N, C-alpha and C positions, 0 to 999 in steps of 0.2 A: 504494500500500500504506500502511495506517495503522500506522506504526511505533510511534507513541506508545501506542496501545491495547495493544500487546504487552508493554509494560513491566510489572513486578510491581506489585501493588496498593500496596505500601509506598511505592514511588517515585512512583506517581501521586498518592497522598494527600499526599505531601510537596510535589509541584508545586501541588496545589490549596490547600495551606496558605498559599501566597504570594498567593492571590487573596482578594478580599473574599468573605464567605460568600454573598452574592447571586450573584456571578459563579461561584463553585464550584457552587452549586445549579443554575445554568443548564446546566452540563455534563452533567447527568443526562439531558438530552434527546438527547444525541449518539448514544447507542447503549445496548443492554442492558449492555454492558461497563462503562459509566460510571454506571449508574443508582443504585447503592447505595454508591458510593465516599464520598459526603459523610458517611456514618455513621461513617467512620474518620478523617476529617480532624482532625489534632490541634490546629489553630489556628482559632478562630472570630473573624472581624472583622465585626461587625454595626454598621452606621451607618444611622440612619433617613433621612439625606439621600439615600442611594442608592435608597431606596424611595419617599419622599414627594415629592422634588423640590419643596421649598417655593417656589423661585424661579419655578416654572411654575404655582403655585397648586394643585398636586395634593393638598396637605395638606388643603385645604378640602373636597375631595370626600367625600361620605358613604361611610363604611365603609373608607376607605383606611388610617387609623390602626389600625383593628381588624385589617385584613388583614396589616399589618406585624407586630403582636404575635402573630397566629396563625402567621405564618411562623417567628418565633423559637421559639414553642412546638413547632412541627413539627420544626424542626432539632434541638432538644435531645431531643425524644422519639425521633427517628430514631437519634441517637447512643447512646441507652441509657446504659449504664455504661462505655462505652469511655473510655480515658484522654484527658485534655485538657491541653495545655501552656499555651496562651494564650487568654484570652477578652477581647476588646475590644468594649466596648458604648458606643456614642455615640448618645444620644437627646436631641434638642433640641426636640421638638415635643409634649411633654406626654403621655408614656405612663402607663399605670396602674402606680402604685408597687407594688401587690400583685403584679403580674405580674413586675416587676423583682426583687422579693424571691424569687420562685420561681426565676427564672433564676439568681440569685446562689447560692441554696442548691444548685441542680443542679450547677453547675461546681465549687463548693467541695467537694461530696461526692465528686466525681470526681478530686480531687487536682490542681486547676489550679495551675500554678506562676507564671503571670503574669496580672495583672488590670489592665485599662486602662478606667477608668470616667469617662464624662461624661454626666450625666443632668440635663436641665433640664425641670422640670415646668411652670413658669410664670415670669412676669416679676417676681413679688414674692418677697422673702426667705422669706415663710411657705410658699412653694411648693417650697422646696428638698427634694430627696429625702433622707430620713433613712437613711443607710446602716446596715444591720442590724449588730448586734454580731458576728454570725457572720463578717462581713467582716474582722474582726480576730482570728479564731480559725482558724488553719490550720497544719498541720504541713508543708505542701508549698509554700506561697506564698513565692516568691523575689523577685518584683518586683511592686510595687503603685503604680499611678498613680491619683490621685484628682483630678479636674478640676472645673471650676466647676459649680454647681448641686447639689452634694452637701453635706449637713449632717453634719459630724463634730464640731461644737462640744460635743456632749453626751458625748464620749468619756470613759469612766471606766476603772476598773482591770481590766476583763475583757478583757485583751489577751493573745493567745498566738500569736506569730508567730516561732518559734524559729529559722527559717532565712531570714527576710526579709533580703535584702542591699541592695535598692534601693527607696527610697521617694521618690515625686514628689508633691508637693502643689502644685496649680496653681489659683489663684483660689478658695481655700477660706477659711473663717473659723475661727479657733482661739483658745481661751483659753490663756494661757501655762501655767497649771498642768496642763491636760490634755495640752499638747504635751510637757511635761517627763515626764509619766507615760508617754506613748507612747514617747519615746526610750529611757527606762530599761528598757522592756519589749522592746527589740529587741537581743538579745545578739549578733546576727550582722551588724548593719547596717554597710554599707561606703559607700553612696552616698546622699546626701540632697539633693534639689532643692526649694527653696522659691521658688515663682514667684508673685508678686503675692498673697501670703498676707495676709489681712485680720486683723491681730492685734487681739484684743479687749482686750488690756492693753498697757501701754507698755514694760515691761521684759522683754525676751526673752533666754532663755539656751539656747544649743545645747550640750548636754552629752551626749557619748557616747564611750566608751572605744575602740570599734572603728572609728569612722567614718574613712574615708580620703579621700572626695571630698565637698565641700560647695559647693553653688551657691545663691546668694541673688540673685535678679533681681526687683527691685521698684522702686516709685517712690512710696512713701507712708509708710514707717515712720520716725517721728521720735522714738521713745523710745530706750531704751538697748539695746545688743546686747552680750552676753557669749558667749565661746566657750571651752568646756572640752573640747577635742578633741585630746588628746595624740598620736593616731595619724594625724592628718590629713596628707595629702601633696599635695592639690590644693584650692585655694580660689578660687572666683569670686564676686565681690561687686560688685553694681551696685545702688545705692540712694542716697537722700539721706543726707547725713551724720547719723549717729545723735546723740542727745543726749549720749551718753557710751559708752565702751567699758571698763567696769569690769574685765573679765577677758578676756585674749586668750592662751590657752594652745595654741600650735601649734608646739611645739619640733621636730617632725619634718617640717615643711612643706618641700616641694620646689618647688612652682610656685604662684604667686599672680597673679591678674588682678583688679585693683581699679579700678572706674570709678565714683567718687563723683559724684553729681549735684548741681550747683551752679547757681543762677540767675545771670544777668548782673548783677543788682543786688547779690547777695552777693559776687561776684568784685570788683566795684567797691569795695565796703566793705572787703574784705580787703586791697586794694592801698592803702588810705588810710595816710598816715603814722602812726607810732606814737602821736603826741600827739593824734591824732583818735579814738583807740579808745574814749575814755571817753564819747563821745556816746551819748545814750539809744538811738538806733537801732542801735547796735552791741552793746547788751547781750545780745541774743538770738542773735547771730551768732558773735562772736569766741570766747566760752567753748566753744561747741559745736564749732567748728572746731579749737580748740586740743587737744581730746581725740583728734583723729585721730592724734596722736603716740603714744597708747597702742596704737592698732591697728598702727601701723608698727613699734613696738617689739616687739609680740607676734609679728610675722612676720620678725624680723630674721635668722633662720637660713635663709630661703628661698634656693633656688639660682637660680630663674628668676622674675623679677618684671616684670609688665606693668602700668604705671600710666597712666591717662588724664591729659591736661594739667590738668584740673580737680582731680584727685587730687593732683597735684604742687603745685598752688596751695594746696590745703588743708594739705599737709605743710609748706610754707614757714611758714604761719601757726602751726603747732604748734611750730615751732622758735624762734619769737620770744620 
């Protein structure tokens, strides 16, 4: 007896929402009972790797990419105006940006609450997908993840995301002034993840009154970092030591995990006797590491603190 097929449509759609969209679509061949359930699945997880299998050379076959884009078109058409909670789109093999614009417009008009986007059109920076301004205009969007291959460096003042609580930026490029405009336009933001962000300017300020969780995971920013985050309760920071930390406002911080990246050569220099610090090769190291004290002073009220050994080494320098 097929007990699963006797479950209510709502429960079956919930089960399908945990599968990739390709897997969910395949269930339509099981029986008449399953044929139209995909039209009401609230979560869509579309990944071109599941279709194109580039490791098998399928991407190179004539018509395969067109078949993938046609599949997405059919799924969205099948769903009509039914509500959608999450839309995850990962395209790494050069889809038509005009088609992507249409897909984005579709899910935004249906009140999507979570967007997860990774779109790679080509190997050059000029091939980046320029995310439509409509991606930053939604009354329903609660979580937004923008991954590599997407150009948001143009971002201007036309931002309307009143209920966005979580923003994840991974491997994207950003001008500092545009970043500040974005943060000030997010009145409900609580969680911000900055992963391998390519800053187009040297002096970065993270300023938001409602932010509670901040994660910075990178290995390349050598400018300054300022933090005006009075409501922050969790802070994860992994990157090379910044040039300076002019402002660190985190008076409500409860937990901090700081893993500063330091080269072996820099550690050797830091351990040199005080009377050796005036050598020319120290001029670009010691002043920068001494500013770590500003960061530590800014998180002095923290309740739980996790520091890497290299971070402790930098902290010793700031105390000299």
